[in-house]
N, C-alpha and C positions, 0 to 999 in steps of 0.2 A: 131839856132837862140836863143838868150838869153831869159830867162823867163821874163826879164824886159820889153820885147817888145811883150809879148804874154799875155795881161791882161785878155782875154776871150778865153776859150777853149770850143769846141762845142760837146764833147762827153766824156764819162769816159775813153774810149780807148785813146783819145788824151791826157787826163790828165795823164794817166799812161805813155804814150810814152814820154811826156815832163818831167816827174818827176821821172822816174824809178831809175835814178842814185842817187837821193836824198833818196828814200826809201831804196835803197841798202846799204847806209852808215849811215842811221839815228840811233841815240841813244835814241830818244824819239819820239813817234808818238801818237797823240791823234786824235780821230775821234768821231764826234757827228752826228747822223742821225736819221731820223724817222724809217727807216728800212734798210735792207741790199740791197735794190734795188739801193739806192744812192751809188755812188762810187763802183759799182759792179765789174768793171774790175780791178780797183785799188786793191780792197780787194782780188779778186781771184788770181791775178798775183803777188801780193806782197809776198805771201808765197813762190813763186818759185824763187824770185830774192834775197831775203835777207838771207845772210849767217849767221851762228852762230858766235858770240852770238847774240841773238835776242835783239831788242831794247825794252825799256819799252813801253808797249802798253796799252793805256787807251781808252776804247770804251764805249760810252754813247748812248743809244737808247731809243726810245719811247716804251711803252709796246706792241704796235701792232706787233713789230718784233717777239714777242714770240708766237703769234697766228699761225704763219706759222711754221709747224713742222720742215721743213728743215732749216729755219732761226734760230729757237730756238736751234736746234742741233748744228749749226755752232757756235753760241755764247757760248754754253756750252763747245764745243771742244776748242774754243779759250781760255776760262777761265781755262780749264784743262791743257793747254799748257803754262800758265803763264800770259796771258793777264788779265788786270783788267777790268771787265765789270760791268757797272751799268745801271739801268733802271730809267728813270725819267718820271713823269707825266706831266712835263712842256713842252711847246713848245721848240724846240731846233733850234739853228742856225746850219744848216747842213754844217759841215766844217771838214777838216783835217788840223792839224798843225804839221809840221815837224821841230823838234828841236827848236821850238819857233822862227824860222827865216823865215818860209814861211807858208802861209795859203792858202788853196784851199777852196773857198766858192761856194757851190752849188746854182745855180739860178733856175729860173722857167723852166718848160718844155714847149717848143714852137714847135708845129708841130711834136710832138713825140720825140724831142731832148732836152736834158737838157744842159744849158750853165753853165760854171764854171769860176769863177774869180780867178786869181792867184795874191796874194798880197805878196810883199817882203819888203815893207816899214816898218821899225822896230816898229814905234809907232802904226801903224795899226795892225800889227801882235800881238803886246803885248796886245792891246785892245781886239782883238778876243780871245786871250788866257785867258784873265781875265774873259770874259764871259763864256768860257768853264769851267774854274775852279769853278766859282760860281754855274753853273748847276751841275757840278760833285759833289760838296760838298752836294747838296740837293738830289742827286740820291740815289737809294737803290741797294745794292749789288745784283748781278744776282741771286745767290743761295737763298738769303733771299726772294727776290721778287717772284722767282719761287715757293717757298714753300707756300707763302702767297696767291697766286692766282691760285693754281693748279686746284681747282674745277671749276673756271670760264673758264680756258683754256680747260678743258675737255668738258664743255658744249658748248663752243663757236661754233664749227662746226655745231651742230644740231640747235642751236638758229639762226644762220645765214641762214641756210637752210629753217627754218620755216618762218623767216622774208621775205626771198626772195619769198616764196610761196604765200605770201599775206593772209595767214589764220588769223583768229581772235585770239586775245590773249588767249581767253578761250580754243580754240582748241589747240593752241600751248602748253599751260600750261599742258593740259591733256596728250598730246603726250610725254611730258617730265616727267610726274608724279609730277608736281609742282603745287602749288597753283597759282592763277592768280597774286597775289601781289608779290610772290617770282619770278615768271617769269618776270614780268615787272621790278623788281629790277635788275635781271640779264641782261635784255636788256639795262637798263640804265648804268650798270657797263660796259657792252661791248661797248656801244657808247662812254663812257669816255675813255676806252682803245684805241679805234680807233680814238679818237680826233674828234668825230662827234657831231654835234649839232642836228641832226635829224636822223630818221631811214633811210631815203633815202640816206643821206650823209654817214651813216654807211655802207649801201650796196655798194655804189660806192667805198668807201675806201677798203672794203673787196675784191671787184673785183680786185682792183689795187694790192692787196697783194696775189692774187691767192687763196683766201680762199673759194670763191664760183664761 
């Protein structure tokens, strides 16, 4: 069945099945996502189907992807193999663009399943690519971001654990050997990284990422 007649796909496995041949012959692939859970099957299996030479790969992620050690290591490995990886504090439109002629747009999760829209109309694909390019220009190179936020990443697991325990800030600060103001600042920084507006939302997002 032609992709023109499959506007919505209902799992990342289906996305890969429908588009594997395009990944295998692509010369440029761009990907923007909050973390590596989106497009998981496509990411995992793309490495198996794409022959050398590899395409130009640009990957743009939110900072929370670096809080999960396995996700962070995957991004560092990808960068060491030639992928261009950047981190953005801005919200991202989760999408994959293949050779600027097809875009895969991630939708909401409903009943545990995420839907994906497949777009081939040239004007729409170009608009999606323009949004990606703007976000890419404002992003920070992975190595630079990694170095700038090493301390917060090191503290993050323990901070999340203390938040989940429900202990008072004073108690949590003492446990970490920090002043209360410093602890609260770290919590605020961690909430920003997780894209959360409250501590409760931060906890929910951390659980989604497998951090707690």
